Every structure is written in C-alpha cells, then in structure tokens.
C-alpha positions as semicolon CSV with decimal commas, in nm:
position;residue;x (nm);y (nm);z (nm)
1;M;0,000;0,000;0,000
2;V;0,291;0,232;0,070
3;R;0,418;0,173;-0,285
4;Y;0,074;0,245;-0,429
5;Q;0,041;0,565;-0,227
6;R;0,372;0,674;-0,380
7;G;0,229;0,623;-0,730
8;D;0,335;0,267;-0,816
9;R;0,042;0,128;-1,019
10;E;0,185;-0,222;-1,023
11;A;0,159;-0,223;-0,644
12;F;-0,217;-0,178;-0,676
13;A;-0,233;-0,474;-0,916
14;D;-0,045;-0,679;-0,656
15;L;-0,295;-0,578;-0,387
16;V;-0,587;-0,678;-0,608
17;R;-0,428;-1,014;-0,696
18;R;-0,359;-1,089;-0,332
19;H;-0,692;-0,982;-0,184
20;K;-0,955;-1,014;-0,458
21;T;-1,055;-1,377;-0,397
22;P;-1,083;-1,359;-0,016
23;I;-1,276;-1,032;-0,038
24;Y;-1,506;-1,175;-0,306
25;N;-1,572;-1,487;-0,094
26;F;-1,655;-1,272;0,209
27;V;-1,883;-1,043;0,007
28;L;-2,053;-1,338;-0,165
29;R;-2,146;-1,494;0,168
30;Q;-2,290;-1,160;0,281
31;V;-2,489;-1,060;-0,030
32;R;-2,560;-1,417;-0,152
33;Q;-2,555;-1,335;-0,524
34;G;-2,258;-1,387;-0,753
35;N;-2,317;-1,089;-0,982
36;T;-2,377;-0,858;-0,689
37;A;-2,069;-0,992;-0,509
38;E;-1,857;-0,915;-0,817
39;D;-1,994;-0,560;-0,829
40;V;-1,939;-0,501;-0,458
41;T;-1,587;-0,645;-0,480
42;Q;-1,507;-0,403;-0,762
43;D;-1,651;-0,121;-0,552
44;V;-1,422;-0,223;-0,265
45;F;-1,113;-0,178;-0,481
46;L;-1,254;0,139;-0,633
47;R;-1,284;0,276;-0,278
48;V;-0,922;0,177;-0,216
49;V;-0,822;0,386;-0,517
50;Q;-1,044;0,678;-0,416
51;N;-0,935;0,676;-0,052
52;A;-0,571;0,563;-0,080
53;S;-0,445;0,886;0,070
54;E;-0,661;0,830;0,379
55;F;-0,508;0,491;0,463
56;K;-0,300;0,518;0,778
57;H;-0,039;0,254;0,838
58;E;-0,133;0,218;1,204
59;A;-0,381;-0,054;1,107
60;R;-0,322;-0,354;0,883
61;F;-0,423;-0,312;0,520
62;S;-0,647;-0,620;0,540
63;T;-0,838;-0,468;0,834
64;W;-0,897;-0,150;0,635
65;L;-0,996;-0,350;0,325
66;Y;-1,244;-0,573;0,512
67;T;-1,391;-0,266;0,682
68;I;-1,460;-0,118;0,339
69;A;-1,607;-0,449;0,220
70;R;-1,824;-0,483;0,528
71;N;-1,958;-0,129;0,497
72;L;-2,043;-0,179;0,130
73;C;-2,220;-0,507;0,213
74;V;-2,419;-0,338;0,489
75;D;-2,516;-0,059;0,248
76;H;-2,621;-0,309;-0,018
77;L;-2,825;-0,520;0,224
78;R;-2,990;-0,209;0,365
79;K;-3,095;-0,106;0,014
80;Q;-3,225;-0,457;-0,054
81;T;-3,453;-0,447;0,249
82;H;-3,629;-0,147;0,096
83;R;-3,682;-0,326;-0,234
84;R;-4,029;-0,469;-0,272
85;H;-3,961;-0,685;-0,578
86;P;-3,686;-0,930;-0,674
87;S;-3,406;-0,819;-0,899
88;L;-3,448;-0,913;-1,265
89;D;-3,095;-1,050;-1,282
90;Q;-3,123;-1,251;-0,960
91;P;-3,046;-1,620;-1,019
92;V;-3,352;-1,837;-0,987
93;T;-3,321;-2,159;-0,792
94;A;-3,568;-2,356;-0,584
95;S;-3,430;-2,222;-0,257
96;G;-3,331;-1,879;-0,388
97;E;-2,960;-1,945;-0,337
98;D;-2,680;-2,060;-0,561
99;S;-2,506;-2,333;-0,364
100;R;-2,350;-2,510;-0,661
101;P;-1,990;-2,391;-0,616
102;L;-1,961;-2,510;-0,256
103;V;-2,133;-2,841;-0,335
104;D;-1,895;-2,894;-0,625
105;H;-1,604;-2,810;-0,399
106;V;-1,711;-3,058;-0,130
107;A;-1,775;-3,331;-0,386
108;D;-1,441;-3,265;-0,558
109;T;-1,245;-3,312;-0,235
110;H;-1,321;-3,685;-0,260
111;P;-1,269;-3,769;-0,630
112;R;-1,298;-4,146;-0,575
113;A;-1,576;-4,119;-0,321
114;S;-1,867;-4,355;-0,331
115;V;-2,199;-4,237;-0,467
116;E;-2,341;-4,228;-0,114
117;R;-2,052;-4,025;0,016
118;T;-2,084;-3,777;-0,272
119;A;-2,457;-3,744;-0,213
120;V;-2,405;-3,685;0,160
121;A;-2,129;-3,431;0,085
122;G;-2,374;-3,239;-0,133
123;E;-2,639;-3,255;0,135
124;V;-2,394;-3,142;0,404
125;A;-2,274;-2,853;0,187
126;G;-2,632;-2,741;0,127
127;R;-2,712;-2,764;0,496
128;I;-2,400;-2,567;0,588
129;L;-2,492;-2,287;0,348
130;S;-2,847;-2,285;0,474
131;A;-2,737;-2,285;0,839
132;V;-2,489;-2,001;0,782
133;E;-2,754;-1,795;0,603
134;K;-2,998;-1,844;0,891
135;L;-2,753;-1,703;1,145
136;P;-2,840;-1,357;1,278
137;D;-2,657;-1,090;1,078
138;D;-2,406;-1,003;1,351
139;Q;-2,315;-1,369;1,410
140;R;-2,294;-1,450;1,038
141;E;-2,067;-1,151;0,981
142;V;-1,824;-1,258;1,255
143;F;-1,834;-1,621;1,141
144;L;-1,753;-1,526;0,780
145;L;-1,476;-1,285;0,876
146;R;-1,320;-1,555;1,093
147;E;-1,375;-1,865;0,878
148;V;-1,379;-1,729;0,522
149;A;-1,146;-1,431;0,558
150;N;-0,938;-1,604;0,830
151;L;-0,903;-1,284;1,032
152;P;-0,807;-1,279;1,401
153;F;-1,070;-1,172;1,653
154;K;-0,888;-0,847;1,723
155;E;-0,915;-0,737;1,358
156;I;-1,279;-0,846;1,341
157;A;-1,346;-0,625;1,644
158;E;-1,185;-0,329;1,466
159;I;-1,381;-0,397;1,146
160;T;-1,718;-0,435;1,317
161;G;-1,664;-0,162;1,574
162;V;-1,742;-0,380;1,877
163;G;-1,525;-0,520;2,153
164;E;-1,316;-0,831;2,107
165;N;-1,515;-1,016;2,375
166;T;-1,838;-0,933;2,192
167;V;-1,687;-1,072;1,872
168;K;-1,585;-1,393;2,051
169;S;-1,932;-1,421;2,202
170;R;-2,096;-1,381;1,860
171;M;-1,865;-1,647;1,719
172;R;-1,950;-1,886;2,000
173;Y;-2,324;-1,837;1,947
174;A;-2,278;-1,886;1,571
175;L;-2,086;-2,209;1,626
176;D;-2,350;-2,336;1,869
177;R;-2,625;-2,269;1,614
178;L;-2,430;-2,433;1,334
179;Q;-2,353;-2,736;1,548
180;E;-2,722;-2,771;1,628
181;A;-2,822;-2,731;1,263
182;L;-2,573;-2,998;1,153
183;S;-2,622;-3,245;1,439
184;D;-2,797;-3,491;1,203
185;F;-2,461;-3,559;1,038
186;E;-2,268;-3,621;1,359
187;E;-2,294;-4,001;1,350
188;Y;-2,209;-4,011;0,981
189;A;-1,895;-3,804;1,049
190;R;-1,791;-4,043;1,327
191;A;-1,830;-4,338;1,092
192;L;-1,589;-4,177;0,845
193;R;-1,306;-4,156;1,099
C-alpha cells in the first residue's frame, strides 16, 4: 500500500491479486448473489483507489480492506430491504440461493468417493450454506470474517466496531447454532473416521 500511495500502479495490481478472492468470498457470503458480489468487490477496490491517501499505516491493510467491504455489504443489504420486488438479474433456484460452487467443492475433495458419500457431501454442503444464512446478521458476519477471511478476533473487532469479547461471544453463538443445525450428520462423520 505504501508503494501504491507513492504512485506505483503495479503495487495496486499486486494488492488486487492478493486480496480479490478472499474479499469476493466474504462479500458473496454476505450478499448471496454472484453478480452482486462481483460488483461489490469491484466497488471495494474502487474505494481503495479513491481513498488511498486516507489509509494510515497504524492498522493492517487487510483490516482496512475488510472494513470497506463490510460497509459496502451493509449498504447493499440495507438497500435490498427497501426493495419490494426481486431483482431481474437474480439467479432463480428452488431455494433462492446458488449453492453449486460449494457443493462442487465438497464433492471434488473426494474424487474417488462412493456415490453415497458424494450425495451426503452435497447434502452437508447445502445444509452448511443454509445454516450459515440463517444465522443472525451479527453472528454471520463474525463467522464469515473468521472462517472465510481467516481474520483474528482483534481485527474483526476493529472492522465491526465492537469489543473483542463481543466478537468472541458472537462467534460462539454462531458455532452453537451451526452445530445444532448440523447435528444430524454427527454419526455419519464419526463413521468416516
């Protein structure tokens, strides 16, 4: 970021290459639509360009970047709550969500898996997505920042503007809810060990 602030354009390209995928994954889990996540991710990096001079090196760049991403997600979701009709470019699926990439990912982790195992992996992936989406907003946000973005609790506290203990509490509640939602698969998981 220091190089970019000094006018090195290649430094910005390096920042985008390094952070684009994790930011996109975080945004996608917040806004739940691929096209929208791409737009918001582009807006995140546009904000980096627009506000580069405001970045202070007291905080980590990733903390600043995720704060921008979080704020843009909050703005988008706030606008969506005022919408009374679905978007015309919203993907249409039975459940209203596009879970295919995660299901494919889970199935691909076991290329020689049995048909039953592949079917269960798909079911587990769908249940995980559903359970994460049903989390209260504050818990889902902390869970995604921790598990998708792999940020430490201290940075999550800075990004969300709440205390570190509050962040840890939200994470604990999120994990409890997810464990409860996925308890049907507990015996199956034990059998795989």
